[in-house]
SEKOLPA-890411 format. One record per residue: y, x, z of N, C-alpha, C in turn. Coordinates in steps of 0.05 Angstrom, whole numbers, padded with zeros to 5 digits. Example, Ala and Ser with C-alpha at 12.3 -4.5 7.8 and 13.67 -1.06 7.14 Angstrom:
<rs>
+--------+--------+--------+--------+--------+--------+--------+--------+--------+
!    n.y !    n.x !    n.z !   ca.y !   ca.x !   ca.z !    c.y !    c.x !    c.z !
+--------+--------+--------+--------+--------+--------+--------+--------+--------+
! -00114 !  00264 !  00156 ! -00090 !  00246 !  00156 ! -00066 !  00264 !  00156 !
! -00045 !  00257 !  00142 ! -00021 !  00273 !  00143 !  00001 !  00258 !  00157 !
+--------+--------+--------+--------+--------+--------+--------+--------+--------+
</rs>
This chain:
<rs>
+--------+--------+--------+--------+--------+--------+--------+--------+--------+
!    n.y !    n.x !    n.z !   ca.y !   ca.x !   ca.z !    c.y !    c.x !    c.z !
+--------+--------+--------+--------+--------+--------+--------+--------+--------+
! -00087 ! -00351 !  00160 ! -00070 ! -00344 !  00137 ! -00087 ! -00337 !  00113 !
! -00113 ! -00342 !  00115 ! -00130 ! -00338 !  00092 ! -00136 ! -00309 !  00087 !
! -00134 ! -00301 !  00062 ! -00141 ! -00274 !  00054 ! -00118 ! -00255 !  00053 !
! -00095 ! -00263 !  00062 ! -00071 ! -00245 !  00060 ! -00074 ! -00221 !  00078 !
! -00067 ! -00197 !  00067 ! -00068 ! -00172 !  00081 ! -00043 ! -00156 !  00075 !
! -00037 ! -00138 !  00093 ! -00016 ! -00118 !  00088 ! -00031 ! -00091 !  00088 !
! -00026 ! -00075 !  00067 ! -00038 ! -00049 !  00065 ! -00016 ! -00028 !  00068 !
! -00023 ! -00006 !  00080 ! -00005 !  00016 !  00084 ! -00015 !  00040 !  00069 !
!  00003 !  00053 !  00055 ! -00004 !  00077 !  00040 !  00020 !  00096 !  00040 !
!  00016 !  00121 !  00046 !  00038 !  00140 !  00045 !  00037 !  00156 !  00019 !
!  00060 !  00164 !  00009 !  00062 !  00179 ! -00016 !  00079 !  00204 ! -00010 !
!  00075 !  00225 ! -00026 !  00090 !  00250 ! -00020 !  00119 !  00250 ! -00028 !
!  00127 !  00231 ! -00046 !  00154 !  00230 ! -00056 !  00161 !  00203 ! -00068 !
!  00186 !  00199 ! -00073 !  00196 !  00173 ! -00083 !  00185 !  00167 ! -00111 !
!  00183 !  00187 ! -00128 !  00173 !  00182 ! -00155 !  00144 !  00172 ! -00155 !
!  00127 !  00185 ! -00139 !  00099 !  00176 ! -00136 !  00099 !  00148 ! -00125 !
!  00114 !  00143 ! -00104 !  00115 !  00116 ! -00091 !  00124 !  00095 ! -00111 !
!  00145 !  00100 ! -00126 !  00155 !  00080 ! -00145 !  00134 !  00075 ! -00167 !
!  00123 !  00096 ! -00178 !  00103 !  00093 ! -00199 !  00079 !  00076 ! -00189 !
!  00070 !  00082 ! -00165 !  00047 !  00068 ! -00153 !  00055 !  00039 ! -00148 !
!  00078 !  00034 ! -00136 !  00087 !  00007 ! -00129 !  00089 ! -00010 ! -00155 !
!  00102 !  00001 ! -00175 !  00105 ! -00013 ! -00201 !  00077 ! -00020 ! -00212 !
!  00059 ! -00001 ! -00213 !  00032 ! -00006 ! -00224 !  00018 ! -00028 ! -00208 !
!  00020 ! -00028 ! -00182 !  00006 ! -00048 ! -00166 !  00017 ! -00076 ! -00171 !
!  00043 ! -00079 ! -00174 !  00055 ! -00105 ! -00178 !  00051 ! -00114 ! -00207 !
!  00055 ! -00096 ! -00227 !  00051 ! -00104 ! -00255 !  00022 ! -00112 ! -00260 !
!  00003 ! -00098 ! -00248 ! -00025 ! -00105 ! -00253 ! -00035 ! -00128 ! -00235 !
! -00016 ! -00140 ! -00220 ! -00022 ! -00163 ! -00202 ! -00043 ! -00157 ! -00181 !
! -00044 ! -00131 ! -00172 ! -00060 ! -00124 ! -00149 ! -00045 ! -00128 ! -00123 !
! -00018 ! -00130 ! -00125 ! -00001 ! -00135 ! -00102 !  00021 ! -00154 ! -00110 !
!  00029 ! -00171 ! -00091 !  00051 ! -00189 ! -00095 !  00078 ! -00175 ! -00092 !
!  00079 ! -00156 ! -00073 !  00103 ! -00142 ! -00067 !  00096 ! -00115 ! -00054 !
!  00112 ! -00095 ! -00059 !  00109 ! -00069 ! -00047 !  00136 ! -00060 ! -00037 !
!  00139 ! -00055 ! -00011 !  00163 ! -00043 !  00000 !  00160 ! -00013 !  00002 !
!  00181 !  00002 ! -00005 !  00180 !  00031 ! -00003 !  00199 !  00039 !  00019 !
!  00189 !  00053 !  00039 !  00204 !  00062 !  00062 !  00206 !  00092 !  00062 !
!  00229 !  00103 !  00053 !  00231 !  00132 !  00052 !  00235 !  00145 !  00079 !
!  00232 !  00171 !  00080 !  00239 !  00186 !  00104 !  00220 !  00183 !  00127 !
!  00195 !  00176 !  00122 !  00175 !  00175 !  00143 !  00165 !  00203 !  00149 !
!  00165 !  00211 !  00174 !  00154 !  00237 !  00181 !  00126 !  00232 !  00191 !
!  00107 !  00244 !  00178 !  00078 !  00241 !  00186 !  00069 !  00267 !  00199 !
!  00054 !  00264 !  00221 !  00041 !  00286 !  00234 !  00011 !  00280 !  00234 !
! -00005 !  00299 !  00223 ! -00033 !  00293 !  00219 ! -00049 !  00319 !  00220 !
! -00075 !  00315 !  00223 ! -00094 !  00338 !  00222 ! -00106 !  00339 !  00194 !
! -00105 !  00362 !  00181 ! -00117 !  00365 !  00155 ! -00130 !  00393 !  00154 !
! -00155 !  00393 !  00147 ! -00171 !  00418 !  00145 ! -00167 !  00436 !  00169 !
! -00168 !  00423 !  00193 ! -00167 !  00438 !  00218 ! -00140 !  00446 !  00228 !
! -00119 !  00439 !  00213 ! -00092 !  00446 !  00220 ! -00075 !  00421 !  00226 !
! -00056 !  00424 !  00244 ! -00036 !  00403 !  00248 ! -00014 !  00406 !  00228 !
! -00009 !  00386 !  00212 !  00011 !  00386 !  00191 !  00033 !  00366 !  00196 !
!  00056 !  00371 !  00184 !  00078 !  00352 !  00184 !  00087 !  00349 !  00155 !
!  00094 !  00324 !  00147 !  00103 !  00320 !  00120 !  00123 !  00297 !  00120 !
!  00144 !  00299 !  00104 !  00162 !  00277 !  00098 !  00149 !  00261 !  00076 !
!  00146 !  00235 !  00080 !  00132 !  00218 !  00061 !  00147 !  00192 !  00057 !
!  00138 !  00177 !  00037 !  00148 !  00150 !  00032 !  00125 !  00131 !  00038 !
!  00130 !  00112 !  00056 !  00110 !  00093 !  00064 !  00112 !  00068 !  00045 !
!  00089 !  00061 !  00034 !  00087 !  00036 !  00019 !  00075 !  00015 !  00037 !
!  00089 ! -00008 !  00038 !  00079 ! -00032 !  00052 !  00071 ! -00052 !  00030 !
!  00046 ! -00056 !  00027 !  00035 ! -00071 !  00004 !  00024 ! -00098 !  00013 !
!  00034 ! -00119 !  00001 !  00023 ! -00146 !  00008 !  00004 ! -00155 ! -00014 !
! -00021 ! -00161 ! -00006 ! -00041 ! -00169 ! -00026 ! -00061 ! -00187 ! -00013 !
! -00084 ! -00191 ! -00025 ! -00105 ! -00208 ! -00015 ! -00130 ! -00191 ! -00010 !
! -00144 ! -00197 !  00011 ! -00168 ! -00182 !  00019 ! -00188 ! -00177 ! -00004 !
! -00194 ! -00197 ! -00021 ! -00213 ! -00192 ! -00043 ! -00203 ! -00172 ! -00064 !
! -00177 ! -00165 ! -00063 ! -00166 ! -00146 ! -00083 ! -00163 ! -00118 ! -00072 !
! -00170 ! -00114 ! -00046 ! -00166 ! -00087 ! -00033 ! -00183 ! -00066 ! -00047 !
! -00208 ! -00071 ! -00055 ! -00224 ! -00051 ! -00069 ! -00211 ! -00042 ! -00095 !
! -00202 ! -00061 ! -00111 ! -00188 ! -00055 ! -00136 ! -00162 ! -00040 ! -00131 !
! -00148 ! -00048 ! -00111 ! -00123 ! -00035 ! -00103 ! -00129 ! -00006 ! -00095 !
! -00150 ! -00002 ! -00080 ! -00158 !  00025 ! -00072 ! -00165 !  00042 ! -00096 !
! -00179 !  00031 ! -00115 ! -00185 !  00046 ! -00140 ! -00160 !  00053 ! -00155 !
! -00141 !  00036 ! -00157 ! -00116 !  00042 ! -00171 ! -00101 !  00064 ! -00156 !
! -00100 !  00063 ! -00130 ! -00087 !  00084 ! -00114 ! -00100 !  00111 ! -00119 !
! -00127 !  00111 ! -00118 ! -00141 !  00137 ! -00122 ! -00136 !  00148 ! -00150 !
! -00132 !  00131 ! -00169 ! -00127 !  00139 ! -00197 ! -00100 !  00152 ! -00200 !
! -00080 !  00142 ! -00186 ! -00052 !  00151 ! -00190 ! -00043 !  00171 ! -00169 !
! -00053 !  00168 ! -00145 ! -00043 !  00184 ! -00122 ! -00051 !  00213 ! -00124 !
! -00033 !  00232 ! -00118 ! -00039 !  00260 ! -00120 ! -00055 !  00271 ! -00097 !
! -00056 !  00257 ! -00074 ! -00071 !  00268 ! -00051 ! -00101 !  00266 ! -00056 !
! -00115 !  00286 ! -00045 ! -00144 !  00286 ! -00046 ! -00155 !  00262 ! -00031 !
! -00143 !  00255 ! -00008 ! -00151 !  00233 !  00008 ! -00127 !  00216 !  00014 !
! -00119 !  00198 ! -00005 ! -00095 !  00181 !  00001 ! -00100 !  00161 !  00023 !
! -00080 !  00157 !  00039 ! -00081 !  00137 !  00060 ! -00082 !  00109 !  00048 !
! -00100 !  00092 !  00058 ! -00099 !  00064 !  00052 ! -00113 !  00049 !  00075 !
! -00098 !  00033 !  00089 ! -00110 !  00016 !  00110 ! -00100 ! -00012 !  00105 !
! -00118 ! -00032 !  00109 ! -00112 ! -00060 !  00105 ! -00112 ! -00074 !  00132 !
! -00091 ! -00089 !  00137 ! -00088 ! -00104 !  00162 ! -00086 ! -00133 !  00156 !
! -00101 ! -00150 !  00170 ! -00100 ! -00179 !  00164 ! -00073 ! -00190 !  00173 !
! -00064 ! -00210 !  00158 ! -00040 ! -00225 !  00165 ! -00049 ! -00249 !  00181 !
! -00041 ! -00252 !  00205 ! -00051 ! -00274 !  00222 ! -00031 ! -00296 !  00225 !
! -00007 ! -00293 !  00214 !  00013 ! -00314 !  00215 !  00036 ! -00307 !  00196 !
!  00053 ! -00326 !  00191 !  00076 ! -00321 !  00174 !  00088 ! -00347 !  00164 !
!  00108 ! -00343 !  00147 !  00122 ! -00366 !  00135 !  00105 ! -00376 !  00112 !
!  00096 ! -00401 !  00115 !  00077 ! -00413 !  00095 !  00086 ! -00411 !  00066 !
!  00112 ! -00417 !  00059 !  00120 ! -00414 !  00031 !  00117 ! -00385 !  00021 !
!  00123 ! -00365 !  00038 !  00120 ! -00337 !  00030 !  00090 ! -00331 !  00025 !
!  00073 ! -00340 !  00043 !  00045 ! -00334 !  00041 !  00033 ! -00349 !  00016 !
!  00043 ! -00372 !  00010 !  00034 ! -00387 ! -00014 !  00043 ! -00371 ! -00039 !
!  00067 ! -00360 ! -00039 !  00077 ! -00344 ! -00061 !  00060 ! -00319 ! -00064 !
!  00053 ! -00306 ! -00042 !  00036 ! -00282 ! -00042 !  00009 ! -00289 ! -00055 !
! -00003 ! -00310 ! -00047 ! -00029 ! -00319 ! -00058 ! -00027 ! -00323 ! -00088 !
! -00005 ! -00336 ! -00097 ! -00002 ! -00342 ! -00125 !  00005 ! -00318 ! -00142 !
!  00015 ! -00297 ! -00129 !  00024 ! -00273 ! -00144 !  00003 ! -00252 ! -00149 !
! -00019 ! -00254 ! -00136 ! -00041 ! -00234 ! -00138 ! -00063 ! -00247 ! -00155 !
! -00071 ! -00232 ! -00176 ! -00093 ! -00242 ! -00193 ! -00120 ! -00237 ! -00182 !
+--------+--------+--------+--------+--------+--------+--------+--------+--------+
</rs>
C-alpha cells in the first residue's frame, strides 16, 4: 500500500482535537482525521497511574509526512508529551488509498 499510514493521537478535549484535525487537513499533512470522543485512557505519568477522558484522532497520512505532522502536533498540542504513533497500512480499498496519496502534500 506504499507509504500510507494511520497515526493515532489523543487530545484532552474536543476543541483541541478539532483545532488540530483542521490544521492537519488544511496544511495537507493529513488526508483525513477522524475524531473519536469519549476515549478513557489509563496510563502511567510521572510515577502515577492516571485516567483521563480524551478524544482520539485517527489520522490518515503518508510516511514521509510523519515528521512534519509530529512537529505540527507538538506546536498545537497542550500536552508535554503528546501521543503520536504511526502504523503502516498494509491493505485497503485502492481508490481510497489513491485519494489519500493525492490529498497529502
